C-alpha positions as CSV (number, residue, x, y, z in Angstrom):
1,M,0.0,-0.1,0.1
2,L,2.8,2.5,0.9
3,F,4.5,1.3,-2.3
4,S,1.8,2.1,-4.4
5,R,1.3,5.8,-2.9
6,F,5.1,6.2,-3.2
7,L,5.1,5.3,-7.1
8,K,1.8,7.3,-7.4
9,G,3.4,10.5,-6.0
10,A,6.8,10.0,-8.1
11,F,4.7,9.7,-11.3
12,Y,3.0,13.0,-10.6
13,I,6.4,14.5,-9.9
14,Q,7.8,13.6,-13.1
15,L,4.6,14.5,-15.2
16,S,5.0,18.0,-13.6
17,C,8.7,18.4,-14.8
18,A,7.5,17.1,-18.2
19,L,5.1,19.6,-18.5
20,L,7.6,22.4,-17.4
21,L,10.1,21.2,-19.7
22,A,7.8,21.3,-22.5
23,N,6.4,25.0,-22.2
24,P,8.8,27.5,-23.3
25,I,10.4,29.9,-20.7
26,S,9.6,33.4,-21.6
27,A,10.5,36.6,-19.3
28,A,7.9,38.4,-17.9
29,E,6.4,41.4,-19.4
30,H,8.0,45.0,-18.5
31,I,5.5,47.3,-17.4
32,A,6.6,51.2,-17.1
33,P,5.6,52.8,-14.0
34,P,3.5,55.6,-14.0
35,S,5.1,59.1,-14.8
36,L,5.3,61.7,-11.8
37,S,3.3,64.0,-13.8
38,S,0.4,61.4,-14.0
39,I,0.6,60.7,-10.4
40,E,0.5,64.6,-9.5
41,K,-2.4,64.9,-11.7
42,S,-4.5,62.4,-10.2
43,D,-3.7,63.6,-6.7
44,I,-4.6,67.3,-7.6
45,E,-8.0,66.0,-9.4
46,R,-8.7,64.0,-6.1
47,L,-7.5,66.3,-3.2
48,L,-8.0,70.0,-4.0
49,P,-11.5,71.7,-5.1
50,S,-12.4,71.4,-8.7
51,D,-12.7,75.2,-9.1
52,E,-9.4,75.9,-8.1
53,I,-8.1,73.8,-10.9
54,K,-7.5,74.9,-14.4
55,P,-6.0,72.9,-17.4
56,I,-4.1,74.9,-19.8
57,L,-3.1,73.6,-23.2
58,A,0.7,73.9,-24.2
59,G,0.8,73.1,-28.0
60,E,-0.4,69.4,-27.7
61,T,0.3,68.9,-24.2
62,E,-2.3,69.6,-21.3
63,F,-0.8,70.5,-17.8
64,L,-2.7,71.5,-14.7
65,S,-2.6,75.1,-12.9
66,L,-3.8,76.0,-9.6
67,Y,-5.9,79.3,-9.8
68,S,-6.5,80.9,-6.2
69,E,-8.1,84.7,-6.5
70,Y,-7.2,87.8,-4.9
71,M,-9.3,88.6,-1.4
72,S,-8.1,92.1,-0.6
73,A,-9.9,95.4,-1.5
74,D,-7.0,96.4,-4.1
75,F,-6.0,94.2,-6.9
76,R,-2.4,94.5,-7.2
77,G,-1.6,91.8,-10.0
78,V,-1.0,88.2,-10.8
79,V,1.9,86.0,-9.5
80,L,2.7,83.0,-11.2
81,L,4.5,80.2,-9.1
82,I,6.9,78.0,-10.6
83,P,8.0,75.2,-8.2
84,D,11.3,73.1,-8.6
85,W,11.5,70.4,-11.3
86,H,10.5,66.9,-10.0
87,S,8.5,68.8,-7.5
88,S,4.6,70.0,-7.1
89,P,2.9,73.1,-7.0
90,T,1.6,72.3,-3.4
91,N,4.9,71.3,-1.9
92,N,5.7,72.6,1.5
93,S,8.7,74.7,0.5
94,G,6.7,77.8,0.4
95,M,4.7,77.4,-2.8
96,S,1.5,76.0,-0.9
97,Y,1.8,78.7,1.5
98,L,2.4,81.6,-1.0
99,R,-0.3,80.3,-3.2
100,K,-2.8,81.5,-0.5
101,E,-1.4,84.0,1.6
102,L,-0.3,86.3,-1.5
103,N,-4.2,86.6,-2.0
104,N,-4.7,88.3,1.1
105,L,-2.3,91.0,-0.3
106,G,-4.0,91.8,-3.4
107,Y,-2.6,89.0,-5.7
108,S,-4.2,86.5,-7.9
109,T,-2.2,83.4,-8.4
110,Y,-1.4,80.6,-10.7
111,A,0.6,77.8,-9.6
112,M,2.0,75.4,-12.4
113,T,2.6,71.8,-12.6
114,V,6.3,71.3,-14.1
115,P,7.0,69.1,-16.8
116,D,8.8,65.5,-16.4
117,I,12.2,65.2,-16.5
118,D,13.6,63.0,-19.3
119,W,16.8,61.5,-18.4
120,Q,17.4,59.4,-21.3
121,T,17.4,62.6,-23.6
122,S,20.2,63.2,-25.9
123,K,21.1,64.6,-29.0
124,M,22.4,62.7,-32.5
125,A,26.0,62.2,-32.4
126,E,28.1,64.1,-35.1
127,T,28.9,62.1,-38.2
128,T,32.4,60.6,-38.2
129,P,34.5,59.7,-41.0
130,S,34.1,56.1,-42.5
131,E,36.5,53.5,-41.8
132,T,37.6,53.2,-45.4
133,E,38.2,57.4,-45.4
134,A,40.1,56.9,-42.1
135,A,42.2,53.7,-42.9
136,P,45.5,54.1,-44.9
137,S,45.7,53.1,-48.4
138,N,46.9,49.4,-49.1
139,A,48.3,50.7,-52.5
140,E,51.0,52.7,-51.1
141,E,54.7,51.8,-52.3
142,P,56.7,49.8,-50.0
143,P,59.3,51.9,-48.3
144,S,62.9,51.4,-50.0
145,P,65.8,49.6,-48.2
146,D,67.8,52.7,-47.6
147,T,64.9,54.3,-45.9
148,T,64.4,51.1,-43.8
149,A,67.9,51.0,-42.8
150,N,67.9,54.8,-41.6
151,A,64.8,54.4,-39.7
152,Q,66.4,51.4,-37.6
153,S,69.7,53.2,-37.0
154,Q,67.8,56.1,-35.4
155,P,65.8,55.2,-32.4
156,A,62.3,56.6,-32.3
157,K,61.9,59.2,-29.6
158,V,58.1,59.0,-28.5
159,K,57.0,61.6,-25.9
160,E,53.6,60.8,-24.6
161,E,51.3,63.5,-24.0
162,P,49.7,63.9,-20.2
163,H,46.0,62.1,-20.4
164,Y,43.6,64.6,-18.4
165,V,39.9,63.1,-17.4
166,N,37.2,65.6,-17.3
167,A,34.6,65.3,-14.6
168,I,31.4,63.9,-16.1
169,E,28.4,66.0,-15.1
170,K,25.5,64.2,-13.3
171,V,23.0,66.4,-15.5
172,T,24.0,66.8,-19.2
173,D,23.2,70.0,-21.0
174,D,21.1,67.9,-23.1
175,I,18.9,66.9,-20.0
176,L,18.8,70.5,-19.0
177,D,17.9,71.9,-22.4
178,N,15.2,69.5,-22.8
179,Y,13.5,70.4,-19.3
180,K,13.9,74.2,-20.1
181,I,12.0,73.9,-23.7
182,N,9.1,71.7,-22.0
183,L,9.0,74.4,-19.1
184,I,9.2,77.5,-21.2
185,S,6.2,76.0,-23.3
186,R,4.0,75.7,-20.4
187,F,5.1,78.9,-19.0
188,N,4.2,81.0,-22.1
189,A,1.0,79.5,-22.2
190,L,0.2,80.1,-18.6
191,Y,1.6,83.8,-19.2
192,Q,-0.9,84.3,-21.9
193,T,-3.6,83.1,-19.7
194,A,-2.4,85.6,-16.6
195,M,-2.5,88.4,-19.3
196,E,-6.1,88.2,-19.5
197,D,-6.5,89.1,-15.8
198,S,-3.7,91.9,-15.3
199,S,-0.9,93.8,-16.8
200,N,1.4,93.6,-13.5
201,I,3.1,89.9,-13.7
202,V,5.4,88.5,-11.0
203,V,7.1,85.2,-11.4
204,I,8.2,83.3,-8.2
205,A,10.6,80.3,-9.1
206,Q,12.2,77.7,-7.3
207,G,15.6,75.9,-7.8
208,T,16.3,74.5,-11.4
209,S,13.3,76.0,-12.6
210,A,14.3,79.6,-11.5
211,G,17.5,79.0,-13.1
212,V,16.3,77.9,-16.7
213,L,13.7,80.8,-16.7
214,L,16.8,83.2,-15.7
215,E,18.6,82.0,-18.6
216,Y,15.4,82.4,-20.9
217,Y,14.8,86.2,-19.6
218,A,18.7,86.9,-20.2
219,D,17.6,86.9,-23.7
220,F,15.1,89.3,-23.4
221,P,11.7,87.5,-24.7
222,D,8.5,89.1,-25.4
223,E,6.9,88.2,-22.5
224,R,7.3,91.2,-20.2
225,L,7.5,90.6,-16.6
226,D,7.3,93.5,-13.5
227,A,9.4,91.2,-10.9
228,F,11.2,88.1,-10.9
229,I,11.9,86.2,-7.5
230,S,14.0,83.2,-7.4
231,L,14.0,81.0,-4.5
232,S,17.4,79.1,-4.1
233,S,18.2,79.3,-8.0
234,Y,20.9,77.0,-9.3
235,L,21.3,74.6,-12.3
236,P,22.7,70.8,-11.5
237,N,25.6,71.4,-14.1
238,A,28.8,72.9,-13.0
239,K,29.5,74.8,-16.0
240,R,25.8,76.3,-16.5
241,N,25.6,76.9,-12.8
242,E,28.8,79.0,-12.9
243,S,27.5,81.3,-15.8
244,L,24.2,81.7,-14.1
245,S,25.8,84.4,-12.0
246,Q,26.5,86.4,-15.0
247,T,22.9,85.5,-16.3
248,A,21.2,86.6,-13.5
249,S,22.8,90.3,-13.7
250,L,21.4,90.6,-17.4
251,V,17.6,89.8,-17.1
252,A,15.4,92.8,-17.5
253,P,12.9,92.5,-14.8
254,A,13.5,93.4,-11.0
255,L,15.0,90.4,-9.4
256,L,14.9,89.4,-5.8
257,D,17.5,86.4,-5.2
258,I,16.2,84.7,-1.8
259,Y,18.1,81.6,-0.6
260,Y,18.4,80.1,2.6
261,A,21.5,79.5,5.1
262,N,20.9,75.5,4.5
263,D,21.1,75.5,1.2
264,S,23.3,73.3,-1.0
265,T,27.1,74.4,-1.3
266,D,26.6,75.2,-5.3
267,I,24.2,78.0,-4.3
268,L,25.8,79.5,-1.4
269,I,29.5,79.7,-3.1
270,S,28.0,81.5,-6.2
271,L,26.6,84.3,-4.2
272,K,29.3,86.5,-3.8
273,N,29.9,86.2,-7.6
274,R,26.5,87.2,-8.3
275,Q,26.7,90.2,-6.4
276,R,30.0,90.8,-8.4
277,W,28.2,90.7,-11.8
278,V,25.3,92.7,-10.8
279,N,27.7,95.6,-9.7
280,R,29.6,95.1,-13.0
281,N,26.6,95.2,-15.1
282,A,24.7,98.0,-13.0
283,K,21.7,96.3,-12.4
284,F,20.2,98.4,-9.5
285,D,17.0,96.7,-9.2
286,Y,18.7,93.4,-7.9
287,R,18.4,92.4,-4.1
288,Q,19.8,89.5,-2.4
289,R,17.9,88.2,0.9
290,Q,19.3,85.1,3.2
291,L,16.5,83.2,5.1
292,F,17.5,81.6,8.4
293,G,16.2,77.9,9.2
294,L,14.4,75.1,7.7
295,R,12.3,76.2,4.7
296,D,9.6,73.9,5.7
297,Q,8.5,75.9,9.0
298,P,5.6,78.2,9.5
299,D,7.6,80.9,10.7
300,Q,10.0,80.7,7.8
301,H,7.0,80.9,5.4
302,A,5.7,84.1,7.0
303,R,9.2,85.6,6.8
304,L,9.2,84.7,3.0
305,T,6.0,86.3,2.4
306,K,7.0,89.3,4.3
307,E,10.3,89.6,2.1
308,I,8.1,89.1,-1.2
309,D,5.9,91.7,-0.2
310,G,8.0,94.5,0.8
311,F,10.1,94.1,-2.4
312,L,7.0,94.3,-4.5
313,R,5.7,97.4,-2.7
314,R,8.7,99.4,-3.8
315,L,8.0,98.7,-7.4
316,F,4.3,99.1,-7.7
């Protein structure tokens, strides 16, 4: 009895192994994770009031903006809030607080969602000469015996040149340029929407978004601004971030450059250089302010609002 059960179990095991070997083994299908912008969009539509959500079309791409109307006796203008890349317009680094607090000071606000970062973007490599062009011709005449003898008598003196290795940027120019193009496309669409409400337009941008927008306004575009307020502006590329100091002194609108005491080293070491370029290019409507403490504290948000309000009241 026990022996028959053993044989029956062994038969089922062999049958299972035969079926597994008969079926071809295929790899599991790769399912790409949802993009950050799609997750952000679903969260905004689910959690925020529908009357604050305004879809805007930039070319063929639709993105969301959060609109909040002014709540004071006097209407002073429209503020466009641009968060840092891979960040949301409801972040706790000042965007969410300013979006509502500026309404009490007489400003309507538009908070924009930023595009996704394409980390795989790259430009087409330049065409190189073909192997047939680069290879030496086989039809060349062989060297004469006299030439060979002279070459053997004189030992070759080969001096190797020093080899330098340049640092590889974590964020290439291609990635930054791609993000800049997509961000400017959304910004221009948001700008046209804001112009329908007021002629006084103020931009408050964070981090990398502020950096690429400063590059954009250094070229004197048609979109006029009354004031530009940058919060910890920088570019995550060593060369581009170094040239940002000069770029900030070339923008046409009045510029308030706010940074935090615990910002990254790339931001802090460029502050003196920015002031030097401002003095050289005589940009007299440039101001630099430092905030102490953590950027997500309520007291910090209140001081940030006070600095922005004081700067704007000197302008209009």
